C-alpha positions in Angstrom: -6.6 -37.0 27.8 -8.6 -35.9 24.8 -10.0 -32.3 24.6 -12.4 -30.4 22.5 -11.3 -26.9 22.4 -14.6 -24.5 23.0 -12.3 -21.5 22.2 -9.0 -20.4 20.4 -6.1 -21.4 22.9 -3.0 -19.9 21.4 -0.4 -22.6 22.1 -2.8 -26.0 21.4 -5.4 -24.7 18.4 -8.4 -23.4 17.4 -12.0 -23.8 18.4 -13.6 -27.2 17.4 -10.3 -28.7 17.1 -9.3 -31.8 19.3 -6.1 -32.1 20.7 -4.0 -34.6 23.4 -3.2 -32.9 26.6 -1.8 -33.7 29.9 -4.2 -35.0 32.1 -3.2 -32.1 34.9 -3.3 -29.7 32.1 -6.9 -30.6 31.1 -8.6 -31.3 34.4 -7.1 -28.2 36.3 -7.1 -25.6 33.3 -8.6 -26.1 30.2 -11.9 -27.4 31.7 -12.2 -25.3 34.7 -11.7 -22.1 32.7 -14.2 -23.5 29.8 -11.7 -23.7 27.0 -12.5 -26.8 26.6 -14.6 -30.5 26.9 -13.8 -33.7 27.6 -14.2 -35.6 24.1 -16.8 -37.9 25.4 -18.8 -39.9 22.7 -21.4 -37.3 23.4 -19.4 -34.3 22.7 -17.7 -35.7 19.9 -21.6 -36.1 18.2 -22.6 -32.3 19.3 -19.2 -31.0 17.6 -19.7 -33.2 14.7 -23.4 -31.8 14.3 -22.3 -28.0 14.9 -19.6 -28.5 12.1 -22.6 -29.7 9.8 -24.7 -26.7 10.8 -21.4 -24.4 10.2 -20.8 -26.2 6.6 -24.9 -25.8 5.8 -25.2 -21.9 6.9 -21.7 -21.1 4.9 -23.4 -22.9 2.0 -26.7 -21.0 2.3 -24.8 -17.6 2.7 -22.8 -18.5 -0.5 -25.9 -19.4 -2.4 -28.3 -15.9 -1.4 -24.7 -14.2 -2.5 -24.8 -16.1 -5.7 -28.4 -15.3 -6.3 -28.0 -11.4 -5.3 -25.1 -11.6 -8.0 -27.3 -12.8 -10.5 -30.0 -10.4 -10.0 -27.1 -7.4 -10.0 -25.1 -8.7 -12.8 -25.3 -5.8 -15.6 -27.2 -3.4 -13.6 -26.7 0.3 -14.2 -27.8 2.2 -11.3 -28.6 5.9 -12.3 -27.9 8.9 -9.6 -29.2 12.6 -10.3 -26.9 15.3 -8.1 -26.6 19.2 -8.2 -23.9 20.0 -10.4 -22.5 23.1 -11.3 -19.9 24.1 -14.3 -18.3 21.9 -16.4 -20.5 18.7 -15.0 -18.4 19.3 -11.4 -20.5 18.2 -8.5 -21.0 19.8 -5.3 -19.8 17.3 -2.9 -19.5 13.9 -4.0 -21.5 10.5 -4.3 -21.2 8.5 -1.9 -21.5 4.9 -1.0 -24.6 5.0 1.0 -26.0 7.4 -1.7 -25.3 4.3 -4.4 -26.5 1.5 -1.8 -29.9 3.7 -1.6 -30.2 3.7 -5.2 -29.7 0.1 -6.0 -32.5 -0.5 -3.3 -35.7 1.9 -5.1 -33.9 1.1 -8.8 -33.5 -2.9 -8.3 -35.1 -3.6 -5.1 -32.0 -5.2 -3.6 -30.5 -4.1 -0.2 -26.4 -3.8 -0.5 -24.7 -2.8 2.9 -22.6 0.3 1.6 -19.3 -1.1 3.8 -19.3 -3.9 1.2 -19.2 -1.8 -1.6 -15.9 -0.5 -3.4 -15.1 2.8 -5.5 -11.9 3.2 -6.9 -12.3 7.1 -7.1 -14.1 9.3 -5.6 -17.2 10.8 -7.9 -17.0 14.6 -8.0 -18.3 14.8 -11.5 -20.8 13.7 -13.8 -20.0 10.5 -15.9 -20.0 6.6 -15.9 -18.2 4.9 -13.3 -18.1 1.3 -12.1 -18.6 0.2 -8.5 -17.3 -3.5 -7.4 -19.8 -5.0 -4.3 -18.2 -7.9 -2.3 -21.4 -10.2 -1.6 -19.2 -12.6 0.0 -15.7 -13.4 0.0 -16.2 -15.8 -2.8 -19.0 -13.6 -5.1 -18.3 -9.7 -6.1 -20.3 -8.2 -9.1 -19.5 -5.3 -10.8 -22.6 -2.5 -11.5 -22.2 0.8 -13.7 -23.3 4.1 -11.8 -24.7 6.9 -14.1 -24.2 10.2 -12.7 -26.3 13.3 -14.4 -26.4 16.4 -13.6 -29.4 18.3 -12.1 
């Protein structure tokens, strides 16, 4: 019996896989628990349609990430923070502050969790941050921190 898995099953495969199973296993376990569907022509057509939608959605996300990367390529973000003697900041510049300044200065919304800074920003100067927009797309922006 051929079954289309609707969820990941540890010993069989991942969601969307078409697997050959014993008749009893399919009818008595997989189908009643909702772990799979019988591989009929209708269900196979639905699976193909769903796969096409998934591929199109991933392609659209990749294109959006590439467009944002083009906007931010070579971008410089200026941040002013209170500082003491020697340019040492009171506290540190956080990812949240950087993402807010990117939004304000470049009109691009960036999730703070997608930003990676090599070292904490605790003094005035120039730094770099890597923004991971998509698993295949990342962009480096410069951050200038000035003492107030």
